[in-house]
C-alpha positions as CSV (number, residue, x, y, z in Angstrom):
1,M,-24.6,-15.2,14.8
2,E,-25.7,-12.3,12.7
3,E,-29.0,-12.0,14.7
4,D,-26.9,-11.2,17.8
5,A,-25.1,-8.4,16.0
6,N,-25.8,-4.8,17.0
7,P,-28.5,-3.5,14.6
8,H,-27.1,0.0,14.9
9,P,-23.3,-0.4,14.9
10,A,-22.7,3.2,13.6
11,L,-24.1,4.6,16.8
12,I,-21.4,3.0,18.9
13,Q,-18.7,2.6,16.3
14,P,-18.6,5.9,14.4
15,M,-15.3,5.0,12.6
16,D,-17.2,2.4,10.6
17,Q,-18.7,5.3,8.6
18,N,-16.1,5.4,5.9
19,V,-13.1,7.0,7.7
20,I,-11.1,3.7,7.9
21,Q,-12.2,2.8,4.4
22,N,-11.1,6.1,3.1
23,I,-7.7,5.8,4.8
24,K,-7.2,2.3,3.3
25,L,-8.2,3.5,-0.1
26,L,-5.8,6.4,0.0
27,Y,-3.0,4.3,1.4
28,R,-3.4,1.7,-1.3
29,K,-3.4,4.4,-4.0
30,L,-0.3,6.1,-2.6
31,L,1.5,2.8,-2.2
32,L,0.7,1.8,-5.8
33,T,1.7,5.3,-7.1
34,N,5.0,5.1,-5.3
35,I,5.6,1.6,-6.7
36,L,4.9,2.9,-10.3
37,H,7.1,5.9,-9.8
38,D,10.0,4.0,-8.4
39,S,12.5,4.3,-11.3
40,V,15.1,2.1,-9.7
41,H,13.0,-1.0,-9.0
42,N,10.0,-0.6,-11.3
43,E,11.0,-3.6,-13.4
44,N,10.6,-6.0,-10.5
45,L,7.5,-5.7,-8.3
46,V,8.7,-8.1,-5.6
47,K,12.0,-6.3,-5.3
48,T,10.2,-3.0,-5.0
49,L,7.8,-4.3,-2.3
50,K,10.8,-5.6,-0.3
51,N,12.4,-2.2,-0.4
52,V,9.4,-0.6,1.4
53,N,10.4,-0.1,5.0
54,L,8.6,0.9,8.2
55,K,9.5,4.5,7.8
56,D,7.9,4.6,4.3
57,V,4.8,2.9,5.7
58,M,4.5,5.5,8.5
59,F,5.0,8.5,6.2
60,N,2.5,7.1,3.7
61,L,0.0,6.5,6.5
62,A,0.5,10.0,7.8
63,N,0.0,11.5,4.3
64,C,-3.2,9.5,4.0
65,W,-4.5,10.7,7.3
66,A,-3.8,14.3,6.3
67,L,-5.9,13.7,3.2
68,V,-9.0,12.6,5.2
69,S,-11.4,15.5,5.2
70,T,-12.6,17.2,8.3
71,L,-16.1,16.9,7.0
72,L,-15.9,13.1,6.8
73,I,-14.6,12.9,10.4
74,N,-17.3,15.2,11.6
75,K,-20.0,13.2,9.9
76,S,-18.5,10.0,11.4
77,W,-18.7,11.4,15.0
78,K,-22.0,13.3,14.6
79,N,-24.2,10.4,15.7
80,L,-22.2,9.7,18.8
81,L,-21.4,13.2,19.9
82,P,-24.0,15.5,18.4
83,N,-23.4,18.3,20.9
84,F,-19.7,18.6,20.1
85,I,-19.9,18.4,16.3
86,D,-21.1,21.5,14.5
87,S,-23.4,20.4,11.7
88,E,-22.7,23.6,9.8
89,V,-19.0,22.9,9.3
90,E,-17.8,24.0,5.9
91,E,-14.7,22.4,4.6
92,N,-12.1,24.5,2.8
93,V,-10.6,22.0,0.4
94,Q,-7.8,24.3,-0.6
95,T,-6.4,24.6,2.9
96,E,-7.3,21.1,4.3
97,K,-5.9,18.8,1.6
98,F,-2.4,18.2,0.6
99,S,-1.6,17.6,-3.0
100,L,-0.8,14.0,-3.9
101,H,1.9,15.3,-6.2
102,H,3.4,17.4,-3.4
103,S,3.3,14.3,-1.1
104,L,5.1,12.2,-3.7
105,T,7.7,14.9,-4.2
106,N,8.4,15.0,-0.5
107,Y,8.5,11.3,-0.3
108,K,11.1,11.1,-3.1
109,T,13.3,13.7,-1.6
110,R,13.4,12.3,1.9
111,T,16.6,10.8,3.1
112,R,16.6,7.0,3.5
113,C,19.1,7.0,6.3
114,L,16.6,5.1,8.5
115,K,16.1,2.3,6.0
116,L,15.4,-1.0,7.7
117,K,15.3,-4.5,6.3
118,P,11.7,-5.5,5.9
119,S,10.6,-8.3,8.2
120,N,8.3,-11.1,7.2
121,A,5.5,-9.4,9.3
122,L,6.0,-6.1,7.3
123,L,5.8,-8.0,4.0
124,R,2.7,-9.8,5.1
125,L,1.1,-6.4,6.2
126,M,1.9,-5.0,2.8
127,T,0.4,-8.0,1.1
128,V,-2.8,-7.7,3.1
129,C,-3.0,-4.0,2.3
130,L,-2.8,-4.7,-1.4
131,K,-5.5,-7.4,-1.1
132,M,-8.0,-5.3,0.9
133,K,-11.4,-5.2,-0.5
134,F,-13.5,-2.0,-0.3
């Protein structure tokens, strides 16, 4: 089966070049940081995980996407679209990245009026995210 695999998957699948891995790593880090900083439920991990709702997941994913650098995205697409990606792109880290502390502060101050009961599918998704290997 592996002999039939494409020998150059990065040419047709540019997102395999660390963008998805980077988002997964940032998401896991943010999720674990939120769990550790949850003063209400920090004594019971299962209870804390059950309190994570779809809104929290989406905000965390959006924060993680915002932390992915432009340089990494450009490098990922460079092989597929060399004419559209400027190889001389310089990344300004100060303006491109959000502070993780700032993100956590915003997360804590958000209203929880849209809180939903977690479904089994959401709990399974969270379990899979925590078990991801990089």
